[in-house]
C-alpha positions in Angstrom: 56.7 119.0 155.5 53.8 120.5 157.4 52.1 121.4 154.0 52.5 117.8 152.9 50.9 116.4 156.1 48.1 119.0 155.8 47.4 118.0 152.2 47.3 114.2 153.2 44.9 115.0 156.0 42.5 116.9 153.7 42.7 113.9 151.1 42.0 111.3 153.8 39.1 113.2 155.4 36.4 111.9 153.1 37.6 108.3 153.7 37.4 108.7 157.4 33.9 110.2 157.1 32.9 107.2 155.0 34.3 104.9 157.6 32.1 106.5 160.3 28.9 105.9 158.3 26.4 103.9 160.5 26.3 100.3 159.6 23.1 98.3 159.2 21.9 96.0 162.0 22.6 93.0 159.9 26.2 94.2 159.2 26.7 94.9 162.9 25.2 91.4 163.7 27.7 89.8 161.3 30.6 91.7 163.0 29.6 90.9 166.6 28.9 87.3 165.6 32.5 86.8 164.9 33.1 86.6 168.6 33.4 83.1 170.1 36.0 80.4 170.8 37.8 78.3 168.2 39.8 75.2 169.4 42.1 73.1 167.3 44.3 70.5 168.8 46.1 67.3 168.1 46.2 65.2 171.3 47.5 61.7 171.8 47.0 60.0 175.2 46.7 56.8 177.1 44.0 56.5 179.8 44.0 54.1 182.7 41.5 53.7 185.5 42.1 51.0 188.1 38.5 50.7 189.4 35.3 52.4 188.6 32.4 51.0 190.7 28.8 51.8 191.5 27.4 50.6 194.8 24.0 49.8 196.3 24.3 50.3 200.1 21.3 48.2 201.2 20.8 45.6 198.6 17.2 44.3 198.0 14.7 45.7 200.5 11.1 44.8 201.1 9.8 48.4 200.6 10.7 48.6 196.9 10.4 44.9 196.0 7.4 43.2 197.8 7.5 39.5 197.6 11.1 39.3 196.7 13.7 37.5 198.9 15.6 40.1 200.9 19.4 40.4 201.2 21.5 41.3 204.2 23.8 43.8 202.5 24.4 45.5 199.2 27.3 45.3 196.8 29.1 46.9 193.9 29.2 46.6 190.1 31.8 48.2 188.0 34.9 47.8 185.8 38.6 47.3 186.6 41.7 47.5 184.5 40.2 50.1 182.0 42.9 50.9 179.5 42.6 53.0 176.4 45.8 53.1 174.3 46.8 55.7 171.9 43.6 57.7 171.9 44.0 60.6 169.5 41.8 63.6 168.9 42.7 65.7 165.9 41.3 67.6 163.0 40.6 65.7 159.8 43.5 66.2 157.5 43.8 63.6 154.8 40.6 61.5 154.5 37.9 61.9 151.8 35.0 60.2 153.6 31.4 61.3 153.5 29.1 62.5 150.8 27.0 65.5 150.2 29.8 68.2 150.4 29.8 70.8 147.5 32.1 69.8 144.7 35.3 71.9 144.5 36.8 72.4 141.1 40.4 73.4 140.3 41.3 75.9 137.6 40.9 73.1 134.9 37.4 72.1 136.2 38.7 68.9 137.7 36.9 67.8 140.8 39.2 68.0 143.8 36.6 66.1 145.9 35.0 63.6 143.4 31.3 63.1 144.1 31.2 65.7 146.9 33.4 64.0 149.5 35.2 65.7 152.4 38.1 67.9 151.4 40.3 69.0 154.3 41.8 72.1 152.7 38.2 73.5 152.1 36.0 72.0 154.8 38.4 71.8 157.7 36.7 73.3 160.8 37.8 73.7 164.4 35.7 73.1 167.4 33.7 76.2 168.2 31.9 77.6 171.2 29.4 80.3 170.8 26.6 81.8 173.0 23.7 83.2 171.2 20.1 84.4 171.5 17.5 84.4 168.8 13.7 84.9 169.1 13.1 82.2 166.5 15.2 79.6 168.3 14.2 77.7 171.5 11.5 80.3 172.4 14.1 83.1 172.6 16.2 81.3 175.2 20.0 82.0 175.2 21.9 78.9 174.2 25.5 77.6 174.0 26.4 76.0 170.7 29.2 73.5 170.6 30.3 73.1 167.1 32.0 69.7 167.0 34.3 70.6 164.1 35.7 68.2 161.6 37.2 65.9 164.2 38.9 62.6 163.8 38.9 60.5 166.9 40.8 57.2 167.0 42.3 54.7 169.4 44.4 51.6 169.2 42.5 49.5 171.8 40.2 49.6 174.8 40.1 46.8 177.4 38.3 46.5 180.6 37.0 43.8 183.0 33.3 43.9 184.2 33.1 42.8 187.8 30.8 42.4 190.9 31.8 42.4 194.6 30.7 43.1 198.1 33.0 46.2 198.3 34.8 48.5 196.0 37.5 45.9 195.5 35.0 44.0 193.3 36.8 40.8 192.2 33.9 38.6 190.9 34.6 38.8 187.2 31.8 38.6 184.7 34.0 38.9 181.7 36.3 41.2 179.8 35.5 43.7 177.1 37.8 44.4 174.2 37.4 47.0 171.4 39.9 47.1 168.6 41.3 49.9 166.4 38.6 52.6 166.1 38.4 55.7 163.9 35.5 58.1 163.9 35.1 61.0 161.5 32.7 63.9 162.4 31.0 66.0 159.7 31.9 69.7 160.3 28.2 70.7 160.2 27.7 68.8 163.5 26.7 70.7 166.7 25.1 70.4 170.1 23.0 73.2 171.6 22.6 73.5 175.4 19.9 75.8 177.0 17.6 76.1 180.0 14.1 74.7 180.1 11.0 76.8 180.7 12.4 77.9 184.1 15.3 75.6 185.2 16.7 72.5 183.7 19.0 71.3 180.9 17.9 71.0 177.4 20.1 69.5 174.7 19.5 69.6 171.0 21.6 67.4 168.8 22.4 67.7 165.1 25.3 65.3 164.8 26.5 63.5 161.7 29.3 61.1 161.4 30.8 60.6 158.0 32.4 57.2 158.9 33.1 54.8 161.8 35.7 52.2 161.5 35.9 49.5 164.2 38.1 46.4 163.7 36.6 44.2 166.4 34.4 44.1 169.5 34.7 41.0 171.7 33.6 39.6 175.1 35.9 37.2 176.8 36.0 34.6 179.6 39.6 34.7 180.9 39.7 31.2 182.5 37.4 29.2 180.3 35.2 26.3 181.4 35.2 22.6 181.4 32.1 20.6 180.5 31.3 17.0 181.5 27.6 17.4 181.2 25.4 14.7 182.8 26.9 11.9 180.8 30.3 10.2 180.8 32.0 12.0 178.0 34.6 14.8 178.7 33.5 17.2 176.1 35.9 19.8 177.4 38.3 18.3 179.8 39.2 19.9 183.2 42.7 21.5 183.1 42.7 21.9 179.3 40.7 25.0 179.2 41.9 28.6 178.6 40.5 32.0 177.8 37.9 32.4 175.0 36.3 35.3 173.2 33.2 35.9 171.1 32.4 39.0 169.2 32.3 40.8 165.9 35.3 41.1 163.6 35.8 43.2 160.4 32.9 45.4 161.7 31.9 48.1 159.2 29.3 50.8 160.0 28.5 52.8 157.0 27.9 56.5 157.0 26.3 58.9 157.3 25.3 58.2 161.0 23.0 60.9 162.2 21.6 61.9 165.5 19.0 64.7 165.3 16.6 65.9 168.1 16.3 67.1 171.6 16.6 65.8 175.1 15.5 67.6 178.3 16.8 66.7 181.8 15.1 68.0 184.9 15.2 67.1 188.6 12.1 67.5 190.6 10.7 66.6 194.1 7.3 65.1 194.0 5.0 65.6 197.1 2.1 63.7 195.7 1.4 60.9 193.3 2.3 57.3 192.9 6.1 57.9 193.3 5.5 59.4 196.7 2.9 56.8 197.7 0.2 59.3 198.4 -0.2 62.9 199.5 2.4 64.0 202.1 0.6 64.9 205.3 -2.6 63.1 204.3 -1.7 59.5 203.6 0.2 57.3 206.0 3.8 56.6 205.0 3.7 59.2 202.2 7.1 61.0 201.7 8.4 63.3 199.0 10.6 61.6 196.3 13.2 63.3 194.2 13.1 62.3 190.6 15.3 62.7 187.5 12.9 63.3 184.6 14.4 62.8 181.1 12.1 63.8 178.3 12.1 64.2 174.6 10.3 67.5 173.7 10.9 66.9 169.9 11.4 63.7 167.9 14.8 62.2 168.4 16.0 60.4 165.3 19.0 58.2 164.8 20.0 56.8 161.4 22.8 54.4 160.5 24.1 53.2 157.2 24.7 49.5 156.4 26.3 47.4 159.1 28.4 44.4 158.2 30.5 42.0 160.4 31.7 38.5 160.9 30.6 36.7 164.1 33.6 34.9 165.5 35.0 32.8 168.3 38.7 32.8 169.2 41.3 32.4 171.8 42.5 35.9 171.3 40.6 39.1 172.0 41.2 40.5 168.5 39.4 37.5 167.0 42.1 37.2 164.4 44.0 34.1 165.5 44.9 31.2 163.3 42.3 29.0 164.9 39.5 31.5 165.0 36.1 30.1 164.0 33.5 32.0 162.1 29.9 31.4 163.1 28.5 33.5 160.2 28.2 37.1 159.0 25.6 39.7 159.7 24.1 42.5 157.5 21.9 45.3 158.7 20.6 48.0 156.4 18.2 50.8 156.7 18.5 51.1 160.5 16.5 53.9 162.0 15.4 54.9 165.5 12.7 57.5 166.2 11.8 58.4 169.7 8.5 60.2 169.7 8.0 63.7 171.1 6.6 63.5 174.5 8.3 60.3 175.5 10.1 60.3 178.9 12.0 58.3 181.5 11.9 58.9 185.3 14.8 57.7 187.5 14.5 57.7 191.4 16.0 55.9 194.4 14.4 53.1 196.3 
């Protein structure tokens, strides 16, 4: 038996030596690049938020609004009754939306995804999280890449009430928002990179592509309606006969691909001089430092959307599909594109 084991050891020695041969830098990079996080899930949930409010403690003040009438106190704006039903986040399994995928042929040269559409069995991709550094990317900064995967995000309905009020109870309703069955399909090539600015700050680079977005209806409603006598004698809409009404878009179709490509940088700074601080601190009377959120676009940020079609409707139901629904007309938008030029920015600060 010992002789057999010795013989096997001698035979396997060359293989072990070959296995110990130094690998190239590229091969090593490929191996270490396999580290990272994959996430695949199928989640169904309902989300409810009673009140979500944003408040202004002092209302309108003279310092920031010269010449305006002042108010005694502030107030709140927000939403109540936020409900999202049957929200589902899962991998794309059965659809064949999108174009531009490589065509896959079976053994008989039949196209499994005609025209280069999405094919789950081949292009299914989980959500991924990787941390990487490359001298040719982002000036060598280390970045986190979130691969969005081939996700399908859907929901049955979203409803909420938009309200104002003197306190967090709100109560002064502006109207209600209703969004009908939604389904969104993310192209597996999509990702978002997050990295630091030159010293400190958050930079986000987007390369996001949606193969399809289905949205049955979007409506704005008035829950109690309104009578209308006008200045004449005719009761155009009689008191006591009114009820809720809604206006919005039905049969909304947003064609793919929908793309978002470009970068956004977010920094927070405190300015001790300049217009925001009303002069140089310590030199000009009343000058004080001001903290500012600076949102900038270091590169061109481009958004492109396929054809958009919808019917503009009025109805007594939020889904705009009632028997008495009235159609005002239909809309068609094609070739929509938005390009925010590099160097553009937005500053946000308190007053």
